[in-house]
C-alpha positions in Angstrom: 0.0 0.0 0.0 2.9 2.4 0.9 4.6 1.6 -2.4 1.4 2.3 -4.4 1.0 5.7 -2.5 4.6 6.7 -3.4 4.1 5.7 -7.0 0.9 7.8 -7.1 2.7 10.8 -5.7 5.5 10.3 -8.2 3.1 10.3 -11.1 1.4 13.4 -9.8 4.8 15.2 -9.6 5.7 14.1 -13.1 2.4 15.3 -14.5 2.6 18.6 -12.6 6.2 19.2 -13.8 5.2 18.4 -17.4 2.3 21.0 -17.2 4.8 23.5 -15.8 7.1 23.0 -18.7 4.3 23.4 -21.2 3.0 26.6 -19.6 6.5 28.2 -19.2 7.4 27.3 -22.8 4.4 29.3 -24.1 5.7 32.5 -22.6 5.8 35.5 -24.9 9.3 35.4 -26.6 11.8 38.1 -25.8 12.2 38.9 -29.5 9.0 39.8 -31.4 7.9 37.5 -34.1 7.7 40.4 -36.5 10.4 43.0 -36.0 9.0 45.4 -38.5 6.4 48.1 -38.0 5.7 48.9 -41.6 5.3 47.4 -45.0 6.4 49.2 -48.2 5.1 48.6 -51.7 6.8 50.4 -54.6 7.6 49.3 -58.2 9.4 51.8 -60.3 8.6 51.7 -64.0 10.5 53.0 -67.0 7.1 53.2 -68.8 5.3 55.4 -66.2 5.6 59.2 -65.8 4.6 58.8 -62.1 6.4 56.7 -59.5 4.6 55.7 -56.3 5.5 54.5 -52.9 2.9 53.1 -50.4 3.7 52.8 -46.7 1.4 50.8 -44.4 1.6 50.1 -40.7 1.6 46.4 -39.8 -1.6 45.9 -37.8 -3.1 43.0 -35.9 -5.3 40.7 -38.0 -8.8 42.1 -38.6 -8.0 45.8 -38.2 -8.9 48.2 -41.0 -6.2 48.8 -43.5 -4.5 52.1 -43.0 -1.6 54.0 -44.6 1.1 56.3 -43.2 0.8 60.0 -44.2 3.6 61.6 -42.1 6.7 60.1 -43.8 9.5 61.8 -45.7 10.2 59.8 -48.8 13.0 60.3 -51.3 14.3 58.4 -54.3 17.9 59.2 -55.3 17.5 62.4 -53.3 14.3 63.6 -54.9 11.5 64.1 -52.5 8.1 62.6 -53.2 4.8 64.4 -52.5 2.0 62.9 -50.5 -1.2 62.1 -52.4 -4.5 60.4 -51.6 -6.1 57.7 -53.6 -9.6 56.2 -53.1 -9.7 52.4 -52.7 -12.4 50.0 -51.5 -11.0 50.4 -48.0 -11.3 54.2 -48.2 -8.7 56.9 -48.8 -5.2 55.7 -48.8 -2.1 57.9 -48.6 0.8 57.3 -51.0 3.8 59.2 -52.1 4.4 60.2 -55.7 7.1 61.6 -58.0 5.8 63.3 -61.1 8.8 63.3 -63.5 8.6 61.6 -66.9 11.8 59.9 -67.8 13.1 59.7 -64.2 13.4 55.9 -64.2 15.9 54.7 -66.9 16.8 51.2 -67.9 20.0 49.8 -66.3 20.1 52.5 -63.6 20.3 52.0 -59.8 17.7 53.7 -57.5 17.9 54.3 -53.8 14.8 54.6 -51.6 14.9 56.4 -48.2 11.9 56.7 -45.9 11.9 58.5 -42.6 8.8 57.8 -40.5 8.3 58.3 -36.7 12.0 58.0 -35.9 12.6 55.0 -38.2 14.6 54.9 -41.3 13.7 52.4 -44.1 15.9 52.1 -47.1 15.8 50.1 -50.4 17.7 49.5 -53.6 16.7 48.4 -57.0 18.5 48.0 -60.4 16.2 48.5 -63.3 16.3 45.8 -66.0 17.8 46.7 -69.4 15.7 47.8 -72.3 14.6 45.1 -74.8 12.2 44.6 -77.7 9.7 42.0 -78.9 11.2 40.5 -82.0 8.6 38.0 -83.2 6.0 40.6 -84.3 6.1 44.1 -85.8 4.7 47.0 -83.8 1.3 46.3 -85.4 0.0 43.2 -87.2 -3.2 41.4 -88.1 -4.1 37.8 -87.3 -7.0 35.7 -88.5 -8.4 33.4 -85.8 -9.6 30.9 -88.4 -6.0 30.4 -89.6 -4.0 30.7 -86.4 -3.3 27.8 -84.1 -1.2 29.8 -81.7 1.0 32.9 -81.4 4.6 32.3 -80.5 5.9 35.4 -78.9 9.7 36.0 -78.6 11.7 38.9 -77.4 15.3 40.0 -76.7 16.6 39.1 -73.2 16.7 42.1 -70.9 20.0 42.6 -69.0 19.6 42.1 -65.2 16.0 40.9 -65.6 15.0 37.9 -63.5 11.7 37.1 -65.2 9.0 38.3 -67.5 5.3 38.9 -67.2 3.3 38.5 -70.4 -0.2 40.1 -70.6 -2.8 40.0 -73.3 -5.1 43.1 -73.0 -8.5 43.2 -74.7 -10.0 45.9 -76.9 -12.3 48.3 -75.0 -15.5 46.5 -74.0 -18.7 48.4 -73.1 -19.8 46.9 -69.8 -22.6 49.4 -69.3 -23.9 52.3 -71.4 -21.0 54.7 -71.9 -18.6 52.7 -69.7 -15.7 50.9 -71.4 -13.0 48.7 -69.8 -10.0 46.7 -71.0 -9.7 43.1 -69.7 -6.4 41.4 -69.0 -7.6 38.2 -70.4 -4.3 36.3 -70.3 -1.3 36.6 -68.0 1.7 34.4 -67.4 5.1 34.4 -65.9 8.3 33.0 -67.4 12.0 33.2 -67.0 12.7 32.5 -70.7 12.4 34.9 -73.6 9.4 33.4 -75.3 5.7 32.5 -74.6 2.8 30.9 -76.5 -0.6 32.5 -76.7 -3.4 30.3 -78.0 -6.3 31.8 -80.0 -8.7 30.6 -77.2 -7.2 33.3 -75.0 -9.0 35.8 -77.2 -12.3 34.5 -75.9 -13.8 37.2 -73.7 -17.0 36.6 -71.8 -17.5 33.3 -73.7 -17.4 35.0 -77.1 -14.7 36.1 -79.6 -14.4 39.8 -80.1 -12.5 41.1 -83.1 -10.5 44.2 -82.5 -7.3 45.8 -81.3 -5.4 43.7 -78.7 -2.2 44.7 -76.9 0.4 42.1 -76.0 2.7 43.4 -73.3 5.9 41.9 -72.0 7.3 43.3 -68.7 10.8 42.5 -67.5 11.1 42.5 -63.7 14.2 42.9 -61.4 15.6 40.5 -58.9 13.6 42.1 -56.0 10.2 41.5 -57.7 11.2 38.0 -58.7 12.0 37.1 -55.1 8.8 38.8 -53.8 6.7 36.8 -56.2 8.5 33.6 -54.9 7.4 34.4 -51.4 10.2 36.6 -49.9 8.4 38.9 -47.4 11.0 41.6 -47.6 12.7 42.1 -50.9 14.9 45.1 -51.8 14.2 46.7 -48.5 16.0 47.2 -45.1 13.7 47.9 -42.1 10.3 46.9 -43.6 8.3 44.2 -45.2 7.2 44.4 -48.8 9.1 45.1 -52.0 11.0 47.9 -53.7 11.4 46.8 -57.3 11.5 48.0 -60.9 10.3 47.0 -64.4 10.7 47.9 -68.1 8.3 46.7 -70.8 7.6 46.5 -74.5 4.3 46.0 -76.3 2.9 45.2 -79.7 -0.6 45.7 -81.2 -2.4 42.8 -82.8 -5.6 43.3 -84.8 -7.7 40.2 -84.5 -10.2 39.5 -87.3 -12.3 36.8 -88.8 -11.4 35.9 -92.4 
């Protein structure tokens, strides 16, 4: 009986000690799981006259998306101005630089953000200029004769991948309101892609008209970001600071 009592007390001690270890191991860690207070989203484009930077506080899950409007933002020493843009979540602050030709192929750009005592920096090297070689600037195809479009382009220096888009002619979705649909999009690290005629099927019907095929070369930072890197091209924040350059051709699609 005495042995059974001792064995029972030993089992209680082991169980209590195990619970103690479990509880103490769940203490809040000394280092925070996320060491960043902000996320930054900015993609410089050779083809755009306006460059934008978005800065967003990292909030607990479920809180309303907000933006930071008190930062000082510069790119290569040029200060960006604060702007407001309306999104589904409401008005969002961004920072913009209105200077056509500011972003050039092959150049390096340095981002600096000063916000509430923090300094966030970033670096991107813009991919080199390239051209689509398989098609002239404008061409016509006949769907009844075409099995596929093989698109080829020159390789862009310092590019880590390419995004290919097929953009529809303007489509009237309601009286007086026209939109363009991105009806095909793919990513590749080679310098060619295939577009099948079936991709010209919009809203379950073929629409003749003027289509735009766009190829965008992306830098290393954007490539890593698309692969799941939570902080790419940045120091001191989540998000991405990247750059692109693109080329486009126009294809008129007709029935014979």
